Backbone as XML, in Angstrom:
<?xml version="1.0"?>
<chain id="A" units="angstrom">
  <residue number="1" name="UNK">
    <atom name="N" x="113.100" y="112.891" z="159.825"/>
    <atom name="CA" x="112.914" y="111.687" z="159.157"/>
    <atom name="C" x="113.921" y="110.709" z="159.681"/>
  </residue>
  <residue number="2" name="UNK">
    <atom name="N" x="113.589" y="109.396" z="160.121"/>
    <atom name="CA" x="114.398" y="108.438" z="160.658"/>
    <atom name="C" x="115.405" y="107.961" z="159.481"/>
  </residue>
  <residue number="3" name="UNK">
    <atom name="N" x="116.699" y="107.587" z="159.911"/>
    <atom name="CA" x="117.518" y="107.116" z="159.258"/>
    <atom name="C" x="117.331" y="105.910" z="158.465"/>
  </residue>
  <residue number="4" name="UNK">
    <atom name="N" x="117.305" y="105.608" z="157.177"/>
    <atom name="CA" x="116.856" y="104.279" z="156.510"/>
    <atom name="C" x="117.853" y="103.899" z="155.772"/>
  </residue>
  <residue number="5" name="UNK">
    <atom name="N" x="118.230" y="102.417" z="155.621"/>
    <atom name="CA" x="119.182" y="101.736" z="155.120"/>
    <atom name="C" x="118.648" y="101.051" z="153.794"/>
  </residue>
  <residue number="6" name="UNK">
    <atom name="N" x="119.133" y="101.145" z="152.751"/>
    <atom name="CA" x="118.710" y="100.261" z="151.469"/>
    <atom name="C" x="119.260" y="98.789" z="151.704"/>
  </residue>
  <residue number="7" name="UNK">
    <atom name="N" x="118.433" y="97.713" z="151.538"/>
    <atom name="CA" x="118.842" y="96.434" z="152.206"/>
    <atom name="C" x="118.290" y="95.511" z="151.078"/>
  </residue>
  <residue number="8" name="UNK">
    <atom name="N" x="119.134" y="94.455" z="150.665"/>
    <atom name="CA" x="118.706" y="93.340" z="149.909"/>
    <atom name="C" x="118.604" y="92.123" z="150.725"/>
  </residue>
  <residue number="9" name="UNK">
    <atom name="N" x="117.575" y="91.529" z="151.032"/>
    <atom name="CA" x="117.501" y="90.343" z="151.968"/>
    <atom name="C" x="117.912" y="89.131" z="151.139"/>
  </residue>
  <residue number="10" name="UNK">
    <atom name="N" x="118.141" y="88.101" z="151.933"/>
    <atom name="CA" x="118.619" y="86.884" z="151.427"/>
    <atom name="C" x="117.394" y="86.127" z="150.465"/>
  </residue>
  <residue number="11" name="UNK">
    <atom name="N" x="116.217" y="86.759" z="150.721"/>
    <atom name="CA" x="115.168" y="85.970" z="149.683"/>
    <atom name="C" x="114.880" y="86.827" z="148.459"/>
  </residue>
  <residue number="12" name="UNK">
    <atom name="N" x="115.907" y="87.869" z="148.346"/>
    <atom name="CA" x="116.007" y="88.588" z="147.135"/>
    <atom name="C" x="115.323" y="89.812" z="147.163"/>
  </residue>
  <residue number="13" name="UNK">
    <atom name="N" x="114.406" y="90.006" z="148.082"/>
    <atom name="CA" x="113.544" y="91.297" z="148.517"/>
    <atom name="C" x="114.561" y="92.380" z="148.516"/>
  </residue>
  <residue number="14" name="UNK">
    <atom name="N" x="114.206" y="93.710" z="147.962"/>
    <atom name="CA" x="114.959" y="94.902" z="148.388"/>
    <atom name="C" x="114.160" y="95.959" z="148.860"/>
  </residue>
  <residue number="15" name="UNK">
    <atom name="N" x="114.552" y="96.439" z="149.937"/>
    <atom name="CA" x="113.773" y="97.425" z="150.645"/>
    <atom name="C" x="114.697" y="98.410" z="151.451"/>
  </residue>
  <residue number="16" name="UNK">
    <atom name="N" x="113.798" y="99.382" z="151.949"/>
    <atom name="CA" x="114.524" y="100.517" z="152.825"/>
    <atom name="C" x="114.073" y="100.139" z="154.323"/>
  </residue>
  <residue number="17" name="UNK">
    <atom name="N" x="114.843" y="99.923" z="155.235"/>
    <atom name="CA" x="114.762" y="99.803" z="156.669"/>
    <atom name="C" x="115.231" y="100.820" z="157.453"/>
  </residue>
  <residue number="18" name="UNK">
    <atom name="N" x="114.271" y="101.033" z="158.599"/>
    <atom name="CA" x="115.015" y="101.861" z="159.777"/>
    <atom name="C" x="115.951" y="101.334" z="160.222"/>
  </residue>
  <residue number="19" name="UNK">
    <atom name="N" x="116.974" y="102.013" z="160.944"/>
    <atom name="CA" x="118.274" y="101.297" z="161.276"/>
    <atom name="C" x="118.059" y="100.355" z="162.306"/>
  </residue>
  <residue number="20" name="UNK">
    <atom name="N" x="117.164" y="100.481" z="163.378"/>
    <atom name="CA" x="116.974" y="99.369" z="164.341"/>
    <atom name="C" x="116.416" y="98.186" z="163.563"/>
  </residue>
  <residue number="21" name="UNK">
    <atom name="N" x="115.439" y="98.295" z="162.772"/>
    <atom name="CA" x="114.990" y="97.019" z="162.028"/>
    <atom name="C" x="116.094" y="96.309" z="161.290"/>
  </residue>
  <residue number="22" name="UNK">
    <atom name="N" x="116.912" y="97.178" z="160.622"/>
    <atom name="CA" x="118.189" y="96.472" z="160.008"/>
    <atom name="C" x="118.916" y="95.891" z="160.907"/>
  </residue>
  <residue number="23" name="UNK">
    <atom name="N" x="119.378" y="96.301" z="162.072"/>
    <atom name="CA" x="119.876" y="95.706" z="162.800"/>
    <atom name="C" x="119.349" y="94.338" z="163.363"/>
  </residue>
  <residue number="24" name="UNK">
    <atom name="N" x="118.074" y="94.231" z="163.470"/>
    <atom name="CA" x="117.449" y="93.001" z="163.945"/>
    <atom name="C" x="117.618" y="92.162" z="162.741"/>
  </residue>
  <residue number="25" name="UNK">
    <atom name="N" x="117.405" y="92.469" z="161.621"/>
    <atom name="CA" x="117.486" y="91.607" z="160.457"/>
    <atom name="C" x="118.803" y="90.955" z="160.281"/>
  </residue>
  <residue number="26" name="UNK">
    <atom name="N" x="119.828" y="91.966" z="160.424"/>
    <atom name="CA" x="121.222" y="91.772" z="160.194"/>
    <atom name="C" x="121.621" y="90.639" z="161.366"/>
  </residue>
  <residue number="27" name="UNK">
    <atom name="N" x="121.347" y="90.764" z="162.474"/>
    <atom name="CA" x="121.274" y="89.675" z="163.713"/>
    <atom name="C" x="120.974" y="88.322" z="163.488"/>
  </residue>
  <residue number="28" name="UNK">
    <atom name="N" x="119.766" y="88.311" z="162.656"/>
    <atom name="CA" x="119.085" y="87.063" z="162.549"/>
    <atom name="C" x="119.588" y="86.568" z="161.129"/>
  </residue>
  <residue number="29" name="UNK">
    <atom name="N" x="120.551" y="87.005" z="160.425"/>
    <atom name="CA" x="121.288" y="86.528" z="159.330"/>
    <atom name="C" x="120.211" y="86.523" z="158.299"/>
  </residue>
  <residue number="30" name="UNK">
    <atom name="N" x="119.302" y="87.538" z="158.088"/>
    <atom name="CA" x="118.288" y="87.603" z="156.984"/>
    <atom name="C" x="119.108" y="88.741" z="155.761"/>
  </residue>
  <residue number="31" name="UNK">
    <atom name="N" x="119.857" y="89.438" z="155.941"/>
    <atom name="CA" x="120.512" y="90.544" z="155.095"/>
    <atom name="C" x="121.908" y="89.837" z="154.147"/>
  </residue>
  <residue number="32" name="UNK">
    <atom name="N" x="121.468" y="90.052" z="152.860"/>
    <atom name="CA" x="122.447" y="89.769" z="152.003"/>
    <atom name="C" x="123.443" y="90.848" z="151.594"/>
  </residue>
  <residue number="33" name="UNK">
    <atom name="N" x="123.004" y="91.886" z="151.462"/>
    <atom name="CA" x="123.774" y="93.265" z="151.009"/>
    <atom name="C" x="122.873" y="94.410" z="151.735"/>
  </residue>
  <residue number="34" name="UNK">
    <atom name="N" x="123.763" y="95.438" z="151.833"/>
    <atom name="CA" x="123.319" y="96.679" z="152.107"/>
    <atom name="C" x="124.081" y="97.718" z="151.794"/>
  </residue>
  <residue number="35" name="UNK">
    <atom name="N" x="123.384" y="99.076" z="151.602"/>
    <atom name="CA" x="124.224" y="100.058" z="150.861"/>
    <atom name="C" x="124.701" y="100.825" z="151.923"/>
  </residue>
  <residue number="36" name="UNK">
    <atom name="N" x="126.003" y="101.184" z="151.704"/>
    <atom name="CA" x="126.893" y="102.094" z="152.263"/>
    <atom name="C" x="127.085" y="103.473" z="151.487"/>
  </residue>
  <residue number="37" name="UNK">
    <atom name="N" x="127.756" y="104.562" z="152.110"/>
    <atom name="CA" x="127.913" y="105.720" z="151.407"/>
    <atom name="C" x="128.845" y="105.347" z="150.334"/>
  </residue>
  <residue number="38" name="UNK">
    <atom name="N" x="129.603" y="104.420" z="150.329"/>
    <atom name="CA" x="130.574" y="104.317" z="149.267"/>
    <atom name="C" x="130.194" y="102.923" z="148.275"/>
  </residue>
  <residue number="39" name="UNK">
    <atom name="N" x="128.906" y="102.473" z="148.450"/>
    <atom name="CA" x="128.306" y="101.427" z="147.389"/>
    <atom name="C" x="127.774" y="100.163" z="148.398"/>
  </residue>
  <residue number="40" name="UNK">
    <atom name="N" x="127.486" y="99.300" z="147.663"/>
    <atom name="CA" x="126.929" y="98.306" z="148.410"/>
    <atom name="C" x="127.769" y="97.280" z="148.957"/>
  </residue>
  <residue number="41" name="UNK">
    <atom name="N" x="127.306" y="96.619" z="150.224"/>
    <atom name="CA" x="128.062" y="95.852" z="151.006"/>
    <atom name="C" x="127.730" y="94.360" z="151.109"/>
  </residue>
  <residue number="42" name="UNK">
    <atom name="N" x="128.531" y="93.362" z="150.634"/>
    <atom name="CA" x="128.050" y="91.971" z="150.735"/>
    <atom name="C" x="128.307" y="91.409" z="152.194"/>
  </residue>
  <residue number="43" name="UNK">
    <atom name="N" x="127.245" y="91.071" z="152.912"/>
    <atom name="CA" x="127.350" y="90.791" z="154.330"/>
    <atom name="C" x="128.516" y="89.419" z="154.378"/>
  </residue>
  <residue number="44" name="UNK">
    <atom name="N" x="128.381" y="88.689" z="153.568"/>
    <atom name="CA" x="129.348" y="87.461" z="153.422"/>
    <atom name="C" x="130.745" y="87.696" z="153.128"/>
  </residue>
  <residue number="45" name="UNK">
    <atom name="N" x="131.048" y="88.671" z="152.301"/>
    <atom name="CA" x="132.382" y="88.922" z="151.664"/>
    <atom name="C" x="132.939" y="90.249" z="152.274"/>
  </residue>
  <residue number="46" name="UNK">
    <atom name="N" x="132.404" y="91.075" z="152.574"/>
    <atom name="CA" x="132.962" y="92.503" z="153.127"/>
    <atom name="C" x="133.177" y="92.640" z="154.471"/>
  </residue>
  <residue number="47" name="UNK">
    <atom name="N" x="134.007" y="93.391" z="155.135"/>
    <atom name="CA" x="134.368" y="93.669" z="156.395"/>
    <atom name="C" x="133.040" y="94.316" z="157.115"/>
  </residue>
  <residue number="48" name="UNK">
    <atom name="N" x="132.898" y="93.833" z="158.255"/>
    <atom name="CA" x="131.681" y="94.129" z="159.128"/>
    <atom name="C" x="132.270" y="94.590" z="160.502"/>
  </residue>
  <residue number="49" name="UNK">
    <atom name="N" x="131.425" y="95.406" z="160.974"/>
    <atom name="CA" x="131.677" y="95.773" z="162.551"/>
    <atom name="C" x="131.401" y="94.344" z="163.448"/>
  </residue>
  <residue number="50" name="UNK">
    <atom name="N" x="132.027" y="94.175" z="164.476"/>
    <atom name="CA" x="131.841" y="93.380" z="165.323"/>
    <atom name="C" x="130.560" y="93.438" z="166.054"/>
  </residue>
  <residue number="51" name="UNK">
    <atom name="N" x="129.615" y="92.637" z="165.780"/>
    <atom name="CA" x="128.335" y="92.646" z="166.174"/>
    <atom name="C" x="128.129" y="92.514" z="167.889"/>
  </residue>
  <residue number="52" name="UNK">
    <atom name="N" x="129.266" y="91.918" z="168.219"/>
    <atom name="CA" x="129.213" y="91.483" z="169.663"/>
    <atom name="C" x="129.790" y="92.673" z="170.596"/>
  </residue>
  <residue number="53" name="UNK">
    <atom name="N" x="130.261" y="93.512" z="169.989"/>
    <atom name="CA" x="131.147" y="94.806" z="170.440"/>
    <atom name="C" x="130.184" y="95.664" z="171.181"/>
  </residue>
  <residue number="54" name="UNK">
    <atom name="N" x="130.211" y="96.025" z="172.426"/>
    <atom name="CA" x="129.524" y="97.012" z="173.107"/>
    <atom name="C" x="129.302" y="98.395" z="172.535"/>
  </residue>
  <residue number="55" name="UNK">
    <atom name="N" x="128.055" y="98.844" z="172.297"/>
    <atom name="CA" x="127.758" y="100.293" z="171.773"/>
    <atom name="C" x="128.233" y="101.242" z="172.936"/>
  </residue>
  <residue number="56" name="UNK">
    <atom name="N" x="128.314" y="102.447" z="172.327"/>
    <atom name="CA" x="128.493" y="103.594" z="173.401"/>
    <atom name="C" x="127.432" y="103.702" z="174.485"/>
  </residue>
  <residue number="57" name="UNK">
    <atom name="N" x="126.183" y="103.435" z="174.087"/>
    <atom name="CA" x="125.058" y="103.539" z="174.860"/>
    <atom name="C" x="124.300" y="102.369" z="175.243"/>
  </residue>
  <residue number="58" name="UNK">
    <atom name="N" x="123.982" y="101.856" z="176.396"/>
    <atom name="CA" x="123.308" y="100.679" z="176.506"/>
    <atom name="C" x="122.067" y="100.825" z="175.968"/>
  </residue>
  <residue number="59" name="UNK">
    <atom name="N" x="121.216" y="99.994" z="175.645"/>
    <atom name="CA" x="119.966" y="99.958" z="175.057"/>
    <atom name="C" x="119.072" y="100.598" z="175.730"/>
  </residue>
  <residue number="60" name="UNK">
    <atom name="N" x="118.308" y="101.411" z="175.250"/>
    <atom name="CA" x="117.279" y="102.206" z="176.080"/>
    <atom name="C" x="117.795" y="103.136" z="176.869"/>
  </residue>
  <residue number="61" name="UNK">
    <atom name="N" x="119.238" y="103.563" z="176.804"/>
    <atom name="CA" x="119.867" y="104.360" z="177.499"/>
    <atom name="C" x="119.118" y="106.090" z="177.561"/>
  </residue>
  <residue number="62" name="UNK">
    <atom name="N" x="119.049" y="106.690" z="178.540"/>
    <atom name="CA" x="118.502" y="107.868" z="178.369"/>
    <atom name="C" x="119.925" y="109.122" z="178.196"/>
  </residue>
  <residue number="63" name="UNK">
    <atom name="N" x="120.296" y="109.336" z="177.092"/>
    <atom name="CA" x="121.404" y="110.152" z="176.750"/>
    <atom name="C" x="121.421" y="111.563" z="177.234"/>
  </residue>
  <residue number="64" name="UNK">
    <atom name="N" x="120.082" y="111.964" z="177.760"/>
    <atom name="CA" x="120.166" y="113.373" z="178.263"/>
    <atom name="C" x="120.542" y="113.501" z="179.641"/>
  </residue>
  <residue number="65" name="UNK">
    <atom name="N" x="120.457" y="112.272" z="180.469"/>
    <atom name="CA" x="120.955" y="111.967" z="181.744"/>
    <atom name="C" x="122.426" y="112.526" z="181.827"/>
  </residue>
  <residue number="66" name="UNK">
    <atom name="N" x="122.687" y="113.292" z="182.809"/>
    <atom name="CA" x="124.065" y="113.333" z="183.153"/>
    <atom name="C" x="124.757" y="112.758" z="184.211"/>
  </residue>
  <residue number="67" name="UNK">
    <atom name="N" x="125.767" y="112.145" z="184.189"/>
    <atom name="CA" x="126.337" y="111.250" z="185.454"/>
    <atom name="C" x="126.219" y="109.956" z="185.332"/>
  </residue>
</chain>
């Protein structure tokens, strides 16, 4: 089963999202809060990862490829 994130949107809706959808909504500034393992995180107030930081893998990378 894909990883799901509990999310509260800025319009008040609360739902679960797949990680990719969550990242899209987060980048569109639609997310108010989301749940981490240690509780709910407020996007406006709490520490967030740098969204401009490069990830370990480029988008659509084939991780099985060696070299």
